C-alpha positions as CSV (number, residue, x, y, z in Angstrom):
1,X,38.2,20.6,-23.8
2,X,38.3,21.1,-20.0
3,X,35.5,19.8,-17.9
4,X,34.8,22.6,-15.4
5,X,32.5,22.2,-12.4
6,X,33.1,25.8,-11.3
7,X,35.7,28.5,-11.6
8,X,39.1,26.8,-11.4
9,X,37.6,23.4,-10.4
10,X,38.0,20.7,-13.0
11,X,36.9,17.1,-13.5
12,X,39.9,14.9,-14.3
13,X,38.3,11.4,-14.0
14,X,38.5,8.4,-16.3
15,X,36.1,5.8,-17.8
16,X,36.7,2.1,-17.4
17,X,34.9,0.0,-20.1
18,X,37.4,-2.9,-19.9
19,X,37.1,-4.2,-16.4
20,X,34.5,-7.1,-16.4
21,X,34.0,-7.4,-12.7
22,X,34.0,-4.6,-10.2
23,X,35.9,-5.7,-7.0
24,X,36.2,-9.0,-9.0
25,X,32.7,-10.1,-8.3
26,X,30.1,-7.6,-9.7
27,X,29.6,-7.5,-13.5
28,X,30.1,-4.1,-15.3
29,X,28.1,-4.3,-18.5
30,X,28.0,-0.5,-18.7
31,X,31.4,0.1,-17.3
32,X,32.3,2.5,-14.4
33,X,33.9,5.9,-14.0
34,X,36.6,6.8,-11.5
35,X,36.0,10.5,-10.8
36,X,38.7,12.8,-9.6
37,X,38.7,16.6,-9.2
38,X,41.4,19.3,-9.5
39,X,41.2,22.7,-7.8
40,X,43.7,25.3,-9.1
41,X,44.2,28.2,-6.8
42,X,47.2,29.8,-4.9
43,X,47.7,26.2,-3.9
44,X,46.5,23.2,-5.9
45,X,44.4,20.4,-4.5
46,X,43.7,17.0,-6.2
47,X,40.6,15.2,-4.7
48,X,40.5,11.4,-4.8
49,X,42.8,9.9,-7.4
50,X,41.7,7.1,-9.8
51,X,42.3,3.4,-10.4
52,X,46.0,2.9,-11.1
53,X,45.5,1.3,-14.5
54,X,44.6,4.7,-15.9
55,X,47.6,6.7,-14.5
56,X,49.0,7.8,-17.8
57,X,45.7,9.3,-18.9
58,X,45.1,10.7,-15.5
59,X,48.5,12.5,-15.2
60,X,48.1,13.8,-18.8
61,X,44.8,15.4,-17.9
62,X,46.1,17.0,-14.8
63,X,49.3,18.4,-16.4
64,X,47.2,19.7,-19.4
65,X,45.6,22.0,-16.9
66,X,48.5,22.7,-14.5
67,X,51.4,22.9,-16.9
68,X,54.5,23.0,-14.8
69,X,52.8,23.7,-11.6
70,X,53.0,21.2,-8.7
71,X,50.1,19.6,-6.8
72,X,50.2,20.8,-3.2
73,X,47.5,18.7,-1.6
74,X,46.1,15.3,-2.3
75,X,42.7,14.8,-0.6
76,X,42.0,11.1,0.2
77,X,38.3,10.8,1.2
78,X,38.4,7.0,1.2
79,X,41.3,4.4,1.3
80,X,39.7,1.7,-0.9
81,X,42.1,0.9,-3.8
82,X,39.7,1.8,-6.6
83,X,40.3,5.4,-5.4
84,X,43.5,5.3,-3.5
85,X,45.3,2.8,-5.9
86,X,47.2,5.6,-7.6
87,X,48.3,7.4,-4.4
88,X,51.8,6.0,-4.9
89,X,52.0,7.2,-8.5
90,X,50.9,10.7,-7.5
91,X,53.5,10.8,-4.8
92,X,56.2,9.8,-7.3
93,X,55.0,12.4,-9.8
94,X,54.8,15.2,-7.2
95,X,57.1,14.2,-4.3
96,X,56.4,17.3,-2.2
97,X,52.6,16.8,-2.2
98,X,50.9,16.7,1.2
99,X,48.4,13.9,1.6
100,X,45.2,15.0,3.5
101,X,43.1,12.6,5.5
102,X,41.6,12.0,8.9
103,X,42.9,10.2,12.0
104,X,41.8,6.8,10.5
105,X,43.1,7.4,7.0
106,X,46.8,6.8,7.2
107,X,47.2,3.4,8.9
108,X,45.5,1.5,6.1
109,X,46.8,3.8,3.4
110,X,50.4,3.2,4.4
111,X,49.7,-0.5,4.7
112,X,48.8,-0.4,1.1
113,X,51.4,2.0,-0.3
114,X,54.2,2.4,2.2
115,X,55.2,5.4,4.4
116,X,53.9,8.8,3.5
117,X,56.3,11.6,4.3
118,X,54.0,14.6,4.1
119,X,50.6,14.2,5.6
120,X,48.0,16.4,7.2
121,X,45.4,15.0,9.6
122,X,42.1,16.8,9.6
123,X,39.2,16.6,12.1
124,X,35.4,17.0,11.8
125,X,34.6,20.5,10.4
126,X,38.3,21.5,10.0
127,X,39.1,23.8,7.0
128,X,42.0,24.1,4.6
129,X,42.4,27.3,2.6
130,X,43.8,27.1,-0.9
131,X,43.5,30.9,-1.5
132,X,40.1,31.7,-3.0
133,X,38.7,28.3,-2.2
134,X,38.3,26.7,1.2
135,X,37.9,23.0,1.8
136,X,36.0,21.8,4.8
137,X,36.0,18.1,6.0
138,X,33.2,16.0,7.5
139,X,33.6,12.5,8.7
140,X,31.3,9.8,7.2
141,X,32.5,6.7,9.1
142,X,31.3,3.4,7.5
143,X,30.0,5.0,4.4
144,X,31.5,2.7,3.6
145,X,34.8,2.2,5.4
146,X,35.7,3.5,8.9
147,X,37.9,6.3,7.5
148,X,35.4,7.6,4.9
149,X,34.9,11.3,4.8
150,X,33.5,14.0,2.5
151,X,35.0,17.3,1.4
152,X,33.0,20.5,1.0
153,X,34.3,23.4,-1.0
154,X,32.8,26.5,0.6
155,X,33.2,29.0,-2.3
156,X,31.6,27.0,-5.0
157,X,29.4,25.0,-2.6
158,X,30.4,21.7,-4.1
159,X,30.5,18.6,-1.9
160,X,32.9,15.8,-2.9
161,X,31.2,12.6,-1.5
162,X,33.4,9.8,-2.8
163,X,31.2,6.6,-2.7
164,X,28.1,8.3,-1.4
165,X,25.7,9.3,-4.2
166,X,27.8,7.3,-6.7
167,X,26.8,4.7,-9.3
168,X,28.0,2.2,-11.8
169,X,28.1,3.1,-15.5
170,X,30.8,4.8,-17.5
171,X,30.1,8.5,-18.4
172,X,29.2,8.5,-22.0
173,X,30.0,12.0,-23.0
174,X,27.8,13.8,-20.4
175,X,29.4,14.0,-17.0
176,X,26.6,16.1,-15.4
177,X,23.1,14.9,-14.5
178,X,21.4,17.5,-16.8
179,X,23.4,16.2,-19.8
180,X,22.0,12.7,-19.8
181,X,18.8,10.6,-19.5
182,X,18.7,9.9,-15.8
183,X,16.5,6.8,-16.3
184,X,19.5,5.2,-18.2
185,X,21.6,5.4,-15.1
186,X,19.1,4.7,-12.3
187,X,19.3,0.9,-12.3
188,X,23.1,1.0,-12.2
189,X,23.0,3.5,-9.4
190,X,20.6,1.3,-7.3
191,X,22.7,-1.8,-8.0
192,X,25.8,0.1,-6.9
193,X,24.0,1.3,-3.7
194,X,22.5,-2.1,-2.8
195,X,25.7,-4.1,-3.2
196,X,28.3,-1.6,-1.9
197,X,26.6,0.9,0.5
198,X,23.5,-1.2,1.4
199,X,25.2,-3.0,4.3
200,X,25.8,0.3,6.0
201,X,22.5,1.9,5.0
202,X,21.9,3.7,8.3
203,X,25.4,5.2,8.1
204,X,24.7,6.3,4.6
205,X,21.5,8.0,5.8
206,X,23.4,9.8,8.5
207,X,25.8,11.1,5.8
208,X,22.9,12.3,3.7
209,X,21.4,14.1,6.7
210,X,24.7,15.7,7.5
211,X,25.1,16.9,3.9
212,X,21.7,18.4,3.9
213,X,22.7,20.8,6.7
214,X,25.1,22.4,4.2
215,X,24.4,24.9,1.4
216,X,25.1,22.5,-1.5
217,X,25.0,23.5,-5.2
218,X,26.6,20.4,-6.6
219,X,27.3,16.8,-5.5
220,X,30.5,15.3,-7.0
221,X,30.9,11.6,-6.2
222,X,33.8,9.4,-7.2
223,X,31.7,7.1,-9.4
224,X,29.0,8.1,-11.8
225,X,27.3,11.4,-12.6
226,X,28.0,14.8,-11.1
227,X,24.8,16.3,-9.7
228,X,24.2,20.0,-10.4
229,X,20.5,20.4,-11.5
230,X,18.7,17.4,-10.0
231,X,20.1,17.2,-6.5
232,X,16.8,16.3,-5.0
233,X,16.3,13.5,-7.5
234,X,19.5,11.7,-6.3
235,X,19.0,12.6,-2.6
236,X,15.4,11.3,-2.6
237,X,16.5,8.0,-4.1
238,X,19.5,7.5,-1.8
239,X,17.2,8.4,1.2
240,X,14.6,5.9,0.1
241,X,17.2,3.2,-0.4
242,X,18.8,3.9,2.9
243,X,15.5,3.7,4.7
244,X,14.7,0.6,2.7
245,X,11.4,1.9,1.5
246,X,10.6,-1.0,-0.8
247,X,8.2,-0.8,-3.8
248,X,5.3,-3.1,-4.5
249,X,6.8,-6.0,-6.4
250,X,8.2,-9.5,-6.0
251,X,11.6,-11.0,-6.8
252,X,11.6,-14.8,-7.4
253,X,15.0,-16.4,-7.4
254,X,15.5,-20.1,-8.1
255,X,18.4,-22.5,-8.4
256,X,17.7,-25.6,-10.5
257,X,19.9,-28.4,-11.9
258,X,17.5,-29.8,-14.5
259,X,14.8,-27.2,-14.7
260,X,12.2,-28.7,-12.3
261,X,12.7,-25.9,-9.7
262,X,12.4,-23.4,-12.5
263,X,9.0,-24.8,-13.4
264,X,8.0,-24.4,-9.8
265,X,9.1,-20.8,-9.9
266,X,6.8,-20.2,-12.9
267,X,3.8,-21.6,-11.0
268,X,4.6,-19.4,-7.9
269,X,4.9,-16.4,-10.2
270,X,1.5,-17.1,-11.7
271,X,0.0,-17.0,-8.2
272,X,1.7,-13.6,-7.5
273,X,0.4,-12.2,-10.7
274,X,-3.2,-13.3,-9.9
275,X,-2.9,-11.4,-6.6
276,X,-2.6,-8.2,-8.7
277,X,1.1,-7.6,-8.5
278,X,2.5,-6.3,-11.8
279,X,6.2,-5.9,-10.9
280,X,7.5,-9.5,-10.9
281,X,11.1,-10.4,-11.6
282,X,12.1,-14.1,-11.9
283,X,15.8,-14.9,-11.9
284,X,17.7,-18.1,-12.5
285,X,20.6,-17.8,-10.0
286,X,22.9,-19.7,-12.3
287,X,22.4,-17.3,-15.1
288,X,22.2,-13.8,-13.6
289,X,25.1,-12.5,-11.5
290,X,24.2,-11.9,-7.9
291,X,24.6,-8.1,-7.8
292,X,21.7,-7.7,-10.3
293,X,19.4,-9.9,-8.3
294,X,20.3,-8.3,-5.1
295,X,19.6,-4.8,-6.5
296,X,16.0,-5.9,-7.2
297,X,15.7,-7.6,-3.8
298,X,16.6,-4.2,-2.3
299,X,13.9,-2.3,-4.2
300,X,10.9,-4.7,-3.9
301,X,8.8,-5.8,-0.9
302,X,8.5,-9.4,-1.9
303,X,11.3,-12.0,-2.0
304,X,10.6,-15.7,-2.9
305,X,13.5,-18.1,-2.9
306,X,13.5,-21.6,-4.3
307,X,16.3,-24.2,-4.6
308,X,16.8,-27.8,-5.4
309,X,18.8,-30.0,-3.1
310,X,22.4,-31.0,-3.7
311,X,24.0,-33.8,-1.7
312,X,21.7,-33.2,1.3
313,X,22.3,-29.4,1.2
314,X,21.4,-26.7,-1.3
315,X,22.1,-26.0,-4.9
316,X,25.7,-24.5,-4.8
317,X,24.9,-21.4,-6.9
318,X,22.3,-20.3,-4.4
319,X,24.9,-20.1,-1.7
320,X,26.4,-16.8,-2.9
321,X,23.1,-15.0,-2.9
322,X,22.2,-16.3,0.6
323,X,25.6,-15.0,1.8
324,X,24.8,-11.6,0.3
325,X,21.3,-11.5,1.9
326,X,22.7,-12.6,5.2
327,X,25.5,-10.0,5.1
328,X,23.4,-7.0,4.0
329,X,20.1,-8.1,5.8
330,X,17.6,-6.2,3.6
331,X,14.6,-5.1,5.8
332,X,10.9,-4.9,5.4
333,X,10.6,-7.9,3.2
334,X,7.7,-10.4,2.8
335,X,9.4,-13.8,2.1
336,X,8.3,-17.1,0.7
337,X,10.3,-20.3,0.3
338,X,10.1,-23.4,-1.9
339,X,12.4,-26.2,-2.9
340,X,12.9,-29.4,-4.9
341,X,14.1,-32.8,-3.7
342,X,15.0,-36.1,-5.3
343,X,16.7,-38.9,-3.3
344,X,17.5,-36.3,-0.6
345,X,16.2,-33.1,0.6
346,X,18.3,-30.1,1.7
347,X,17.4,-27.2,-0.5
348,X,14.4,-26.0,1.4
349,X,15.9,-27.0,4.7
350,X,18.9,-24.7,4.1
351,X,16.6,-21.9,3.0
352,X,14.6,-22.3,6.2
353,X,17.8,-22.2,8.3
354,X,18.9,-18.9,6.6
355,X,15.4,-17.5,7.1
356,X,15.6,-18.3,10.9
357,X,19.1,-16.8,11.2
358,X,18.1,-13.6,9.3
359,X,14.7,-13.4,11.0
360,X,12.9,-13.1,7.7
361,X,9.1,-12.4,7.7
362,X,8.0,-15.8,6.2
363,X,4.5,-15.7,4.7
364,X,2.7,-18.9,3.6
365,X,3.8,-22.5,4.1
366,X,7.1,-23.3,2.5
367,X,6.6,-25.9,-0.2
368,X,8.9,-28.8,-1.0
369,X,8.3,-30.9,-4.2
370,X,9.7,-34.3,-4.8
371,X,10.8,-34.6,-8.4
372,X,8.9,-32.5,-10.9
373,X,5.8,-30.3,-10.2
374,X,3.4,-32.7,-11.9
375,X,1.0,-33.5,-9.1
376,X,-2.1,-31.3,-8.7
377,X,-1.5,-31.1,-5.0
378,X,2.0,-29.7,-5.5
379,X,0.9,-27.3,-8.2
380,X,-1.8,-26.0,-6.0
381,X,0.6,-25.5,-3.1
382,X,3.1,-23.6,-5.2
383,X,0.4,-21.4,-6.8
384,X,-1.1,-20.6,-3.4
385,X,2.3,-19.7,-2.0
386,X,2.6,-17.1,-4.7
387,X,-0.9,-15.9,-4.2
388,X,-0.3,-15.4,-0.5
389,X,2.9,-13.5,-1.0
390,X,1.2,-11.3,-3.6
391,X,-1.7,-10.5,-1.3
392,X,0.6,-9.8,1.6
393,X,2.5,-7.1,-0.3
394,X,-0.7,-5.6,-1.7
C-alpha cells in the first residue's frame, strides 16, 4: 500500500492517538495526524517531517518507497517542533540532504537543532526543479509563525500548506476528503483553527487569498485531511472563520465552586432560549477544557460569562479562558456578564475589567448575585440578561 497524491508524490505521514494534550494544553480525544509528503523525481524532496516520536515508522515509510535512494531536499515550511522536531533525525539518516527554507527559517531552526551544513534559502515566488516536478515557494508570515510559508508543486498543482487548512483528528483509514464523512472532522477543524490560527486570522485570510490566485487541484496540509474533491468546502470555512463571520447562537460559560453560579447560568440560558435562539452551549469551565469552549466562542455571535468570586478576585479556572479570549480577541461578539459573591465580590468585577480591556460589546446590565439565586429579583435579572442577549443576536 502506497498513499499517492499524484504521479510520484506520496503521503508518508503518521497518526498520533497516544498524545493526550496537543502543545501540552489542548485535549486530543480524536488524536491528530502529522502529515509529510515525498516527491520522487530526478531529485527527491521530502516536505515537512513529523513529530520525532514517530521517526522509526516515518523512516520505514520513506525507505519503503525510495529503497537505497537518498533524499536530496528537505522542505521546511514551518519551524514549530511538531513539524520540524525530526529535522535532526532526517539529517542523520541522509547527511547530504539540503534543507530548504526562507530567510527567517534557519535562525530558529538551528536554535532548536544545531548547525545545518547544507541549506538553501528561497524567496517569494522562487522555484526549485526536481526534474519533472517544480516546487514554487510563497511566504505566509504569521500563519502562524514569522517564517511560515507554503510550497506549490506546479506539475500536479498541489499546494502544501503546513498549518493552514489543517485540523485535529487522526486519519482513520481515509486520508482524502472524499473518503470520509466531512461532518465528522468539522468540529475538530474549527477547534484547531480557533486555538492555533485564530490569533492571526487576518494573516490566515491573506494566505487563503494568495492561494486562490494559483491553479490548485489539491490542498495538502500538515495536520488533517488532504483536500482533492471538496476544496471549496474547506476554503469557505477557513474564509468564514478568518473573517469571524459568527453564526446565530450563544455560548454560556460559568465557573462555580458550589453550583450556585451554575444555577445562575441555567436561568440566563432560559432567557436566551425564550428569545428564540436555538443554538445554546452551556459550559462549566472546570469540566470542559478551554480549547473546546473557545472553538464555540469563535463560531457563535453570543458569549455570556459568569464566575463566582474567589478571595476578592475570580474563580481560578476562569482565568485560563479569559487569557485565551484576551490573547485571540474574537470579534463581532455580543457579550453578557454575571457573577456570584459571598463574603466578598470579585468575580464580576474581574469580568468587567477584562471586558473593558478587550473592548467587548456588552449588552444588558451585568448581574451579581449574593449567595444563591433564590430571590425573585435576582432570578428576574438573570433571565432578562439572557433575554436581552438573545434578542440582540437575533
